N, C-alpha and C positions, 0 to 999 in steps of 0.2 A: 504494500500500500504506500510505502514511503516513496518508491520510484514513481508511481502513478501520480501522487500528490505533487512531487517535484516537477515532473514533466508537464502536468496540467497547469501549474503555476507559471512555468516558463512560457508555455504557449499562450496563456492568457495575457501575460505581460507583453509579449511581442505583438499580440493582436491589439491590445490597447495602444501601444506605441504606433502601430500602423494606422489605427483609427484616428489618433491625435494628429499624426503627420498629414493624413488625408484631409483633415478639417482645417489645419492651419497653414501648412506649407504649400501643397499643391493638391488640386482635386484629383481623386482617384477615379478610374473608370467604374462604371456601374457593376461589372462582373466582380471587380476586386472588393468593392464595398459589400456585395452580397456574400461572397466567399468568406470575407472576414466576419460577417455577422453569423454565418453558419458555424464557423469555427468557435466563436464565442458561445453560441448556443450549445455546442457539444462539450466544450471544455468546462464551462461553469458547473454543470451538474456533476461531472467527474471529479472536479476539485472538492465540491461539497461532500460527495460520497466518500472519497478517500480520507478527507479530514475527519468526518464523523466516525468512520470505521476505525481509524487509528485511535481516536479519543475513546471509543467504546472498548477497543481491544486492550488499551493501557489501563482501564479502570478495573 
């Protein structure tokens, strides 16, 4: 679970950086914005699941 949590956190951080750069620096194409949104929708529940699972396992 620790690997899943770490990978999810890294992907989410990169996704947020890409989203921020697309809003401030240069506009991204539509497909890139949609792909980034899909990645966020996949990674956020994985991050929550792995965090809660680790917390329950350690209790």
